[in-house]
C-alpha positions, 0 to 999 in steps of 0.5 A: 841114049848118049849116056847108055849107048855111047858112054858119054860121061858128062854133058855141057850146056851152052847158056845153061842159065836160060833153063830153070834150076829145076830142069837141070836137076831133073835132067841130071837125075834122069841121066844118073839113073843110067850112069850115077857118076855122070857130071853136068856143067854149063854156062851160068851167066845171068842174062835177063831176069825171066821170072823163074829160078835160073840155072845160073852160078848163084842158084846152082851153088850146092848142086854139084852141077858145075858153072864156068868160073869167071872169077879165076878167069878174069883175075888171071887173063887181065895179066895184073898178077904178073905186073908189079906196076898194076893198081889191080895186082893185089885185088886180083891176087886175092881173087886168085887165092879165093879160086884156089880154095874152090871159090867157096863163098863162106871161106874166111880169107885174109886179103891183101888189105889185112882184113879177114872176111868171107870170100863171098865179098870177093865174088865167091859163090860155090858151096862145093868145089864140084860147083866150079869149072875153073878155066882161063880160055876156051873157044870164046874170045882170045886164046890165053896166049893172045890175051896175055900178049894184050895185057902183059907189060910190053917190055918183058921177054918172050921167055917171061911171056911163056912163063906167065902162060905156064903159071896161068895154066898151072893155077887153073890146074891146082885150084880146087874145082874141075879144071877146063883147058882149051886145046893147044894152050900148053903149046902157046896156041894163038888165033892171031888175036882173032877173038871169034874164029867160027867163020874164019875159014878152013885155012885159018882154023887149020893154022891155029891147031897145034899139030897142023902142018905149017908148010905154006901157012 
């Protein structure tokens, strides 16, 4: 009904891994009889082994049903790629490189250590870039701006912080896969360091929207 009458062209599934892989494939097949280009994606986190083939990141690889990519998310949000003093700088840069080529598991990448190997060694899991939803922030947890202000070096300037935000979002946009952006990220959206604002009230929620009025807030 949603695809046929309301023209929804994609469907997102929260905690998709609680469903079976077969369920997701059959659901998509049914929807694509109405709209052959309809795209499915969701959260492919593995929570508890339930005795069936879960619709998680590893199992959905090759299906072109997208799963949120926490490899690129963590490699960027931890801020190490912007800090020359970080011990994790090079390893996180390797994961960013892997993400730029779609987090493909069989791609041979020369790492910062000088060795070449399949990106599955770095956490690559996709068979096709369409398996991947690249993101650095969404409604869960701190916004990208808030998170980077936790993790970036404390002595850098505001201009450098803005540049880091732009680079972080830019990597997400140019990486192979499907880019996913949180509304307002391009305007340095903040939630005042609150990681979960679902019940913070209308005043707070309005004040975090990029186009909200600022008078009295």
